[in-house]
Structures are given as structure tokens and as C-alpha cells.
C-alpha positions as CSV (number, residue, x, y, z in Angstrom):
1,M,112.1,112.6,97.4
2,D,113.1,114.1,100.8
3,Y,115.2,117.1,102.1
4,F,118.0,114.9,103.2
5,H,121.2,116.0,102.0
6,Y,125.0,116.7,102.3
7,Q,125.9,120.3,102.5
8,N,130.1,120.1,102.6
9,D,130.4,116.7,103.4
10,R,128.2,117.2,106.4
11,L,124.6,115.6,106.3
12,F,121.4,118.1,107.1
13,A,118.1,118.0,107.2
14,E,116.5,120.5,105.8
15,E,118.3,123.1,107.2
16,V,120.2,121.2,110.1
17,D,123.0,120.0,110.2
18,V,122.7,116.4,112.3
19,L,125.8,116.4,113.7
20,D,125.0,119.2,115.5
21,A,121.4,117.5,116.5
22,A,123.3,114.4,117.2
23,R,125.9,116.3,119.6
24,K,122.7,117.6,121.9
25,I,120.5,114.8,122.3
26,K,121.2,111.4,123.0
27,T,121.7,108.9,120.7
28,P,119.8,107.2,119.1
29,F,117.2,109.2,117.9
30,Y,114.9,109.4,114.8
31,L,114.5,112.3,113.0
32,Y,112.0,113.6,111.0
33,S,111.6,116.8,108.0
34,K,108.8,118.3,108.6
35,R,108.9,119.7,104.9
36,T,109.3,116.1,103.4
37,I,106.5,114.9,105.4
38,L,104.7,117.3,103.8
39,H,105.8,117.1,100.2
40,H,104.4,114.2,100.2
41,F,100.8,114.4,101.4
42,H,100.3,117.4,99.1
43,Q,101.9,115.4,96.2
44,I,98.6,112.5,97.1
45,Q,96.2,115.9,97.5
46,E,97.5,117.2,94.2
47,A,97.7,114.3,92.6
48,F,94.1,112.6,93.4
49,Q,92.6,116.4,93.6
50,E,90.0,115.9,90.5
51,V,88.1,113.3,92.8
52,R,88.2,114.9,96.1
53,P,89.9,112.1,98.4
54,L,89.2,111.9,102.0
55,I,93.2,111.1,102.5
56,C,93.2,109.1,106.0
57,F,96.8,109.0,107.4
58,S,98.4,106.0,108.5
59,V,98.4,105.6,112.7
60,K,100.3,102.8,112.2
61,S,103.4,104.1,110.3
62,N,103.9,107.0,112.6
63,S,101.7,107.9,115.3
64,N,104.0,110.5,117.1
65,H,101.6,113.0,118.8
66,T,103.7,116.0,117.3
67,L,102.9,115.0,113.7
68,L,100.0,113.9,113.7
69,N,99.0,117.3,114.7
70,I,101.3,118.9,111.7
71,L,98.9,116.1,109.4
72,N,95.8,117.0,111.2
73,R,96.4,120.9,110.3
74,N,96.7,120.1,106.8
75,G,93.5,118.5,106.4
76,S,94.3,114.8,106.7
77,G,91.6,112.1,108.2
78,F,93.4,109.4,110.3
79,D,93.3,105.2,109.7
80,L,93.0,103.2,112.8
81,V,93.6,100.0,113.7
82,S,93.2,100.6,118.0
83,G,91.1,102.6,120.0
84,W,94.6,103.7,122.0
85,E,95.4,105.4,118.8
86,L,92.0,106.3,118.4
87,K,92.4,108.3,121.8
88,R,96.2,109.6,119.9
89,V,94.3,111.1,117.5
90,L,92.0,112.9,119.3
91,R,94.7,114.5,121.6
92,A,96.9,115.5,118.3
93,G,93.7,117.3,117.7
94,G,92.2,115.0,114.8
95,D,88.9,115.3,113.5
96,P,86.8,111.7,114.4
97,R,84.6,112.4,111.5
98,K,87.5,112.2,109.4
99,T,88.6,108.6,111.0
100,V,88.2,105.6,110.0
101,F,89.0,102.0,112.3
102,A,89.9,99.2,110.8
103,G,91.7,95.9,112.6
104,V,90.4,92.3,112.7
105,G,90.1,92.2,116.7
106,K,88.2,95.5,117.7
107,T,87.1,94.5,121.2
108,R,84.0,95.9,123.1
109,E,86.0,98.6,124.5
110,E,87.2,99.9,121.4
111,M,84.3,100.1,119.4
112,L,83.0,102.3,122.5
113,W,85.4,104.5,122.5
114,A,84.7,104.7,118.8
115,L,80.7,105.8,119.0
116,K,80.8,107.9,121.9
117,A,83.7,109.9,120.1
118,G,81.5,110.0,116.4
119,I,83.7,108.0,114.1
120,F,83.3,108.4,110.7
121,M,82.9,105.3,109.6
122,F,84.3,101.2,110.8
123,N,86.0,99.3,108.4
124,C,84.5,95.5,109.6
125,E,86.2,92.4,108.7
126,S,83.5,89.6,110.5
127,V,80.1,88.8,110.3
128,N,80.5,88.7,114.5
129,E,82.4,92.0,114.6
130,I,79.5,93.9,112.8
131,L,76.5,92.0,115.1
132,L,78.7,93.8,118.0
133,L,78.6,96.4,116.7
134,D,75.2,96.8,116.1
135,R,74.1,95.3,119.5
136,L,76.4,98.3,121.1
137,A,75.0,101.1,118.9
138,R,71.7,99.8,120.2
139,D,72.8,100.3,123.4
140,L,74.0,104.0,122.8
141,D,70.8,105.0,120.8
142,R,72.9,105.1,117.7
143,Y,74.1,104.1,113.9
144,A,77.4,103.0,112.9
145,D,77.9,103.7,109.4
146,I,80.2,100.5,108.0
147,A,82.5,99.6,105.0
148,I,83.3,95.8,104.3
149,R,86.6,95.1,104.0
150,I,86.7,93.1,101.2
151,N,89.8,90.3,101.1
152,P,90.0,89.9,97.7
153,D,92.2,87.4,97.1
154,I,95.3,89.8,94.9
155,V,98.5,89.2,96.0
156,P,100.8,91.7,95.5
157,K,104.8,91.6,95.0
158,T,105.8,92.5,98.5
159,H,107.2,90.2,101.4
160,R,105.3,87.2,102.9
161,H,104.9,89.2,105.5
162,I,102.9,92.3,104.9
163,I,101.3,90.9,101.9
164,T,96.9,91.2,103.9
165,G,95.0,90.6,100.3
166,K,95.4,86.6,100.0
167,K,92.4,84.5,100.8
168,D,94.1,82.4,103.8
169,T,95.5,85.8,105.6
170,K,93.5,86.5,108.7
171,F,92.5,90.5,106.6
172,G,89.2,90.9,105.5
173,I,86.1,88.7,104.4
174,S,86.1,86.8,101.7
175,V,85.0,88.5,98.7
176,Y,83.4,84.6,97.5
177,E,81.3,85.3,100.6
178,V,80.3,88.6,100.8
179,K,76.5,87.6,99.7
180,K,76.1,85.8,103.3
181,V,77.7,88.5,105.1
182,L,75.1,91.0,103.2
183,K,71.4,89.2,105.0
184,I,72.9,89.4,108.2
185,V,73.7,92.9,107.5
186,R,70.4,93.7,106.2
187,D,68.9,92.3,109.5
188,C,71.1,94.8,111.7
189,T,69.0,97.8,112.5
190,R,71.6,100.6,113.5
191,I,74.0,99.2,111.2
192,R,74.1,101.1,107.9
193,L,76.8,99.8,104.7
194,K,78.5,103.1,103.4
195,G,81.0,101.6,101.7
196,L,83.8,98.8,100.6
197,H,87.0,98.4,101.6
198,F,90.1,97.1,100.5
199,H,93.9,96.1,102.3
200,I,96.1,94.5,100.0
201,G,99.7,95.1,101.8
202,S,102.3,96.9,102.2
203,Q,105.2,98.4,100.6
204,I,103.8,97.8,97.2
205,T,105.3,99.1,93.8
206,E,103.4,98.5,91.2
207,T,99.9,99.3,90.5
208,A,98.7,96.6,88.5
209,P,97.3,94.6,92.1
210,Y,95.5,98.3,92.6
211,I,93.8,98.1,89.5
212,Q,93.0,94.3,89.2
213,T,91.3,94.7,93.1
214,I,89.6,98.0,92.6
215,H,87.3,96.9,89.1
216,R,86.4,93.5,91.7
217,M,85.4,96.2,94.1
218,L,83.3,98.0,91.7
219,K,81.8,94.9,90.1
220,L,81.0,93.7,93.4
221,I,80.0,97.9,94.5
222,D,77.3,97.1,90.6
223,E,76.2,94.5,92.4
224,L,75.2,96.0,96.1
225,R,73.5,98.9,94.6
226,K,71.2,96.4,92.3
227,A,70.7,95.2,95.8
228,R,69.7,98.4,97.8
229,F,73.2,98.7,99.8
230,P,73.7,102.9,99.0
231,V,77.6,102.4,98.3
232,E,79.0,105.8,98.8
233,Y,82.5,105.2,99.7
234,L,85.2,103.2,97.8
235,N,88.2,103.0,100.4
236,I,91.2,101.8,98.6
237,G,93.5,101.2,101.8
238,G,97.7,102.7,101.5
239,G,100.5,100.3,100.8
240,L,102.2,102.7,97.9
241,G,105.9,101.9,98.3
242,I,108.6,104.0,98.7
243,I,112.4,103.7,97.2
244,Y,114.6,102.4,100.6
245,N,117.4,100.7,98.2
246,K,116.2,100.2,93.5
247,E,113.0,100.2,94.1
248,K,111.1,101.8,91.2
249,P,107.4,102.6,92.8
250,A,104.2,104.0,91.0
251,T,104.1,108.1,92.3
252,P,100.9,109.3,93.1
253,A,100.4,111.2,90.0
254,E,101.2,107.4,88.4
255,F,99.0,105.5,90.1
256,S,96.1,108.3,90.0
257,A,96.0,108.1,86.3
258,K,94.8,104.3,86.5
259,V,92.7,104.8,89.1
260,I,90.6,108.5,88.3
261,P,89.1,106.5,84.9
262,L,87.4,103.8,86.7
263,I,85.7,105.8,88.5
264,R,84.9,108.7,87.4
265,G,81.4,109.5,86.5
266,R,80.5,106.5,89.1
267,D,78.8,109.4,92.2
268,L,81.5,107.2,93.9
269,K,83.6,108.7,96.5
270,L,87.4,108.0,97.6
271,I,88.8,106.8,100.8
272,M,93.1,106.2,100.8
273,E,95.0,105.5,104.2
274,P,98.7,106.5,103.3
275,G,101.3,106.4,105.2
276,R,104.9,104.8,104.5
277,Y,104.4,107.0,101.7
278,I,103.7,110.0,103.7
279,V,106.6,109.5,107.0
280,G,108.8,106.5,104.7
281,N,111.4,108.7,103.6
282,S,110.4,111.7,105.9
283,G,112.3,110.3,108.9
284,I,116.5,109.2,109.4
285,L,117.8,107.0,112.4
286,V,121.1,108.6,114.4
287,T,123.2,106.3,115.5
288,R,126.7,106.9,117.0
289,V,129.4,104.4,116.6
290,T,130.4,102.9,119.8
291,Y,132.9,100.2,118.7
292,I,134.7,99.0,115.2
293,K,135.5,95.3,115.8
294,K,137.9,93.5,113.6
295,S,137.6,89.5,113.8
296,L,139.4,87.7,111.4
297,N,138.2,88.6,108.2
298,K,135.1,90.6,108.7
299,I,134.8,94.3,110.7
300,F,131.4,94.9,112.3
301,V,131.1,98.6,112.9
302,V,128.4,98.2,116.5
303,V,126.6,100.9,116.5
304,D,124.0,102.3,119.9
305,A,120.9,101.6,118.0
306,G,119.3,98.1,118.5
307,M,116.9,95.7,116.9
308,N,115.3,97.4,119.5
309,S,115.7,101.0,118.0
310,L,114.8,99.9,114.7
311,I,112.9,96.3,113.8
312,R,112.5,96.2,110.4
313,P,116.2,94.8,109.1
314,A,115.6,92.4,111.6
315,L,111.7,91.4,111.7
316,Y,111.7,91.8,107.3
317,E,115.4,91.4,105.6
318,A,114.6,94.8,105.7
319,Y,117.3,97.6,103.5
320,H,118.0,100.8,104.9
321,D,120.8,102.8,103.4
322,I,123.2,104.1,105.5
323,W,125.0,107.4,105.6
324,P,127.8,108.6,107.9
325,L,127.0,112.0,109.2
326,V,130.2,113.2,108.1
327,R,131.1,112.4,104.3
328,R,134.7,110.9,103.6
329,K,136.1,109.8,100.1
330,K,136.7,106.9,101.7
331,T,134.6,103.8,102.1
332,F,135.0,100.1,104.0
333,T,132.9,96.6,103.0
334,V,131.3,95.9,106.5
335,D,128.3,94.1,109.4
336,V,126.4,97.5,111.0
337,V,125.3,95.9,114.6
338,G,123.6,96.6,117.2
339,P,124.3,96.0,121.3
340,I,121.0,93.5,121.5
341,C,121.8,90.1,122.7
342,E,120.6,88.4,119.2
343,T,122.5,87.8,115.9
344,G,119.8,88.5,114.5
345,D,120.8,92.8,115.6
346,L,122.0,93.2,112.5
347,F,121.5,96.5,110.4
348,A,123.3,95.1,107.2
349,K,125.7,92.8,106.3
350,D,129.3,93.3,103.8
351,R,127.6,96.7,103.0
352,V,130.1,99.4,101.3
353,I,130.1,102.5,103.7
354,G,131.5,105.6,104.4
355,R,134.3,104.9,106.6
356,V,133.4,106.1,110.3
357,E,135.3,106.1,114.0
358,E,134.6,105.0,117.1
359,N,132.1,107.3,118.6
360,E,131.4,109.2,115.1
361,Y,127.5,108.8,113.6
362,L,125.8,106.9,111.2
363,A,121.8,107.6,109.5
364,F,119.7,104.6,108.5
365,K,117.5,106.5,106.2
366,S,113.7,105.6,105.1
367,A,113.0,105.2,108.7
368,G,110.1,107.0,108.8
369,A,108.4,104.3,109.0
370,Y,107.8,101.3,111.2
371,G,110.1,102.6,113.4
372,M,109.6,103.8,116.2
373,V,105.9,102.4,116.4
374,M,108.2,99.1,116.9
375,A,110.6,99.7,119.1
376,S,111.2,98.3,122.1
377,T,112.6,98.4,125.9
378,Y,114.1,95.3,125.2
379,N,117.0,94.2,127.3
380,S,116.1,96.8,129.2
381,R,117.0,99.5,127.2
382,P,115.3,103.0,126.4
383,L,113.3,103.9,123.6
384,P,114.8,106.3,121.2
385,G,114.2,110.2,121.2
386,E,111.9,111.9,118.0
387,V,113.0,115.0,116.9
388,L,111.5,117.7,114.7
389,A,113.4,119.2,111.9
390,D,111.5,122.5,110.8
391,G,113.9,124.6,108.1
392,R,116.9,125.7,110.4
393,R,115.6,124.8,113.7
394,F,115.1,121.3,115.9
395,K,113.7,120.3,118.7
396,L,112.3,117.1,121.2
397,I,108.9,115.5,120.5
């Protein structure tokens, strides 16, 4: 659920009238609901409370400083894929000892930042990365705790661009080559193998691929322990899906009911890396209608947000619900497009939406994840603003 709703045909974020915000803040802008963010975070905490996992919010999904600070103050750790995300987390007050660092291309500089900060764990994705990390830790006279990111060769049902657990993707170390890697890890003097990690993709709406992967990981952990590798952690990544349109994703409670029995009694600690589930439906993108353009048999609603503001529809053919800030009974069938000089600058095609006029406003729903973090200044357009709704108040963040 989320805290965006109509009240007397006006769209509200919590108790904030979004039209009031749109009249005071230049569009386009992202508007986040603090209450929704914390609701989703606490849902995961409560569903998995039996095993008390380390929940590491996926910074790549939304790296706004204020939102990171809110999550940190409510007990969240953080999942990084760059050294610059680490800098954001530290500025937001995040605890490096509750931070994990993944990514196939970690540079020497980024590794040094993370080692000096004292992060909890590196999720290592190649032999050469492990060897470099071992040398850097030795130079600093430190130890580096790692999890090996396993590519399990399991393919969930999601968009092809966000599948990460298939054997021919760039991510992780193939499940078929782990034994070779272990020989190298054993020879490293400053590496401590603490866990296994997997992340099979994003916007996954079914539990079966996770359960299949966890079974594979548990078998591998048993083998590692027999070989005297003291594996303590299983990191099951993120990727929990949300509702954009007609999806029926598993809830955290349904997900935990399948996962917890698999690890109960195994003396194994769990790490999770949710991102989209926490912030996806916690944000909207507010935009102003610039023109209503009629052309042959088409009506185009031209807005001031473009693919530079929200690239998901152009990149993934992603669906976002479109709500007028002032709801009317009348509707019309339109293409909703932006101002960018690309045919792909298209938010919706032949979509039935509530009727709007020029200089009125629309909101793209479910825009809190992979929205602002993927925005650009293409066509030299400025980045959108970001606004937080907190009860009756809103502020630019």
C-alpha cells in the first residue's frame, strides 16, 4: 500500500495536497512519501523478524541524502555498487559496519575508500577482484571480509535488461566455477570468506526463482563448511517486485514464509538488499501539461517531464499509472509525451487518462525507484527537484 490518495478529487501525498506543492515548486519534481517508505521498510523487518536479517537498502534505487538518512535512523544498513554511493551513505550518517559493497567493476580507489571506512563486507564478483582486494588489504594491514557473489544460472520472469542471475550475464562467479575460486581464496592472506551472495534480478514477482536459488546456495554452503570455510552469512539480494500495473507480487510475509523454513536451525545469518520494494511506490513524478496537441486521429498530451526525468518507459517500456492532480469524471485516450527530441520520449501510448487541460498537472505513479537516480540533463534540461511529504508538511530535499 501507499499513502497517495484522492480526497475530494484532489491528489494527496499523506496529508499534503499535491496541487499546492506543484503551485509552489517548479515542475517536474519527484515527491516522496516518508510514511510509505517506512511502512514498506517495517513490513520487511516484521516479516523476517524471526531471523533478524541485516536489511541493506539498495542505494542504487534511490540515493537521495534525506531518504538515506531516514532509513538509517530507522535501522537500515546499505547495499552499494560504487564508492560514490558509499560517500553518500556516510554523509547521511550510515554505519559502514552495516554496509555491503557489490558490483563487477570496483576500482582500486573505491576498494580503498571502503577498506578505510571499515565496511561490513564486499560482495566479490571475480577472481581478479579478490586478488586485488587481498593486496590492498595487506598494504593497509587490514582484513577484508567477503561474500562470493554466485551466478546461479537461474532466470526469473522479468525484463531482459534486469536479469542478473543468468550464466551469460556479467554478474558474479558461475556456480560451476566456485571450487576453482576457493583454491585462490585459501591462498589469500588478508581475505576472510564470510558468506555467499546472489542477486538474480529486479522486479521479480514470484518466489520460485528465489527458493530454487536458496536451495542451491545452501547445498554450496554445506560443501564450504565441510572444506573448513566458516561461512556465516547468506545474502539473498533484492529484487522484490511491486505493483506498477496488474502485477501480483509476493508480499514480504508470503516471501518470508517460504524463505525462513529453509534457513531455520542452520546457524546462518541472513542479509537482504531491498530497494524498489521500499521506495518504488513511495514516490511520484509531478509534471505540468504544456500542450494538448491534436494530430490526425491522435491526441498528444505534451508534458514538461521527459525521458531525461524518468527514463524507465523509454528504456524498459515500463508502465506507470498516470493520475491528474485534479480528478474529473471525463477521460480521453492519448499519448503522453515529453519535450525531448527523441521519438522514444513517450510515457504512455493510447492510454485512457483523466481529462486535463494545458497548464494543469499529472503525476506518474510508482516513480520512487530508478527515477531520479537515472535522470540526466539530456537536451541541457535541468534535473528534476525532489520533495518529501511528511504528514501535513512538504519540503524540497
